[in-house]
N, C-alpha and C positions, 0 to 999 in steps of 0.2 A: 426271573422276575415274579412269576406268579407265588412261589414259596416265600420270596423277601417281601412282597407288599400285599398279596391279597389272599394268603392260604386260609382265611377264616370266612371268606366271602363266596358268594354263589358264582359258578362258571359265567353266568351271563353278565354279572357285574363286571367280571375280570374280563371278560371279552370286549366290553364297553370300553373299558380303561386301557386294555392292549392296543386296541384300534386308535385310540386317542395318542398314546404314546408313540405309535409307529408315525403317525403324521406330525406331531409335535417334534419329532426328532428326524423329520424328512427322510424316513426310511422308504425308499421307492416301491412301486408295485413290483417291479421286477424281482427284487430281493423278496418281497412277501411271496410272490409266486413261486421262487424256489424253495422257500421254506416250507410251502404247503405240499410240496412234493416228497418231504421226509415222512416216511411211513410212522404210523401210529407206534408200531412196537419199538422202534428206533428212540422214539421220545421217552417211551416206558423204561427202555433200558438205560438211556442217559439219567432219566429221574432216580432209577433205583440206584445205580452206580454212585450217582453223586451225593446220596445221602446215606450210603453205607447199607442199603436195604436188599442188595441184589439177590442174597441167599433166603430171605425171609419166606418168599412164595414156595421155594422149594422145602423149605422145612415144615411148612403146613403139608405140602403134598406127600413128603415121605418122613412121617414121624418118627419112624423107627430109626432115624439118623441124627446125631446132633448136628448143630451149626457148623461147628469145625469139620466135621465128617462130611457134611454136604459140600462145604467149600473145597475139600482137599479131593474129593470125588469128582467134582465138576470141573477143576481144572485138569484132572486126569483123562476124563472122559470128553470133555468138549474142547477146550483151549488148547492143551498140550497133547491131544490124542494125535497120533500119526495118521489115523484114518480120515480120509477126505469126505466121506458121508457118515451120517449116523445110522448105526445098526439097528435093527428091531431089538435086539437082545440088550441095548444100552437105555435102560429105563430113564435116568437121569437126563442122557443126551436128548431123548426125544421128547421128554419134558421141557427142557430149554428150547428146543427146536419149536414146539407148540406156542411158548410165550413169547419167543423172539425169532421169528423166521427169517426176517431180514438180516438180522445180525448174525443168525446160523450161516446164510448163504455168504455174506461177507469172510466169515471165519473159513468156510469152504473153498471160496474163490481164492483167498490169500494162500492156503495151503497147496492148492493146485499151483499157482503160480510161482510158488517157491521151488516146488517139485520140477516144473518144466525148465525153471531157471538153472537147478542144480544139474537136471541132464544134460542141457545145453552147455554148461561150463564144466562138465565131467567133475561135478562136485558131490558123487554118490560115494558113501562109506559104508564099511560093514561094521554090523553092531551086533553084540549077544544080548537078546532079550529072553525074559522068562516066558515060558507056556503056561496056560492054565493048568495044566497037571503037575506044576512044580518043575519041571526040567527046563532047559535052556536050548536056543538055538540060534545061529548066525543070520542075521537078515540084512538087506540092503536099505539104507536110510540116507535121506537127504543130508548134507553138510548144515544146511541154514534152513530152520524150520520156524514157525509162527512163534514157538515159547522165545527163541533168540531175538525176534523183534520186538516182542514185548519187554524182555529183559532189557535190551539196548535202550529202549524209550525210557523205562525206569530208571537206568543207569545215568542217562543224560539229564533227565530231569534233576535228580537228586546232587549230581555233580554241580550243576548250576546254582542249586540251593545252597549247597555247602559252599561254594566259591563266594557267594555273596555274604555267607554268615562270616566266613574266615576273614572277610575284610572289615569287619567290624571289631574295633578296638576292645580288648577286655573280655570278649565274648569267648568262651571255651565251649567248644561243641564237638561231636563226632556223630557220623552217620551210622545207623544201625538199621541196615536193609531198607525198609520203607519207613523209617523212623528217624528223629533228629534228637539226640540227647544232649541237653545242655548242663554244663557242670556249675553254674553259677547264676546268680539272680541281677546281674547287671542290666539286663534287657526284659522285659516283661514278656509274658507268653502271647499276649495279643500282637507285640511287635515281631516276635519269630513267627507266629502264624501268619502275619501280614506279607512279610517276605517270601514265605512258602507259597501262599496263595498267589502272589505276582508271578512267580515262575510258572505254576501249573495254568494260570489264565493265558499266558504266551502260548501253550500248547492247546488252547482251548478247552481245559479241563478245569472242573470246579468241584473237587472233592470235598467231604467233609472231614476235618480235622479232629482228633480226640487229644486232650491234654491230660496227661498223668504224672503226679509229682510224687518221687520216692525221697522222702527226707529232704536234701537239699538240691536235688537233681529233678530236672524238668524235661519229660519225654513228650514229643509231639507224635502221634502215630496216626496213620491214615488207616479208616476201617475199609 
């Protein structure tokens, strides 16, 4: 709401307009009270991810790494890490925890939840992993982890997006990981983006979409 209507105005003006918006749309005090309970770091995280800027702060904090390296290491050390807690040796993990403590707690709690469920359901498997010295060892791992949940969510979103697109006559497209490649110009980029955003909004997500044209092909990519 702020980005769309008041990004160039003061916070005071925005606050007044937001109050008016809530009142005009009959959004109850109970709903507003629940919203106020959402921690500030969660709002920052939502804002950063929705605008494709989630890695920018870390690039500034760790200039020795490129943006792609930061992204890859952050997934390895935070989101996809098997560890339930962030260790002191994990510099990027601790930086993420400092910026987004509530989000870090949610990630930790989900990992612990899945671990408990895997133990109760006897879904612990053996896996070979590499050790810091270059060797490998066999360890116990949960059969279902946070990365699986994230991949299932992404798969569900893009399955719905592609299902809707396949129903359009003369629209030739394929899914490529987190992108949709369209092979003709029967439909405008804005129309494709509108369909994608409708699906994302159904999940409560508002990502920023990028469009890249390669000769006669159109690719919509999520940052």
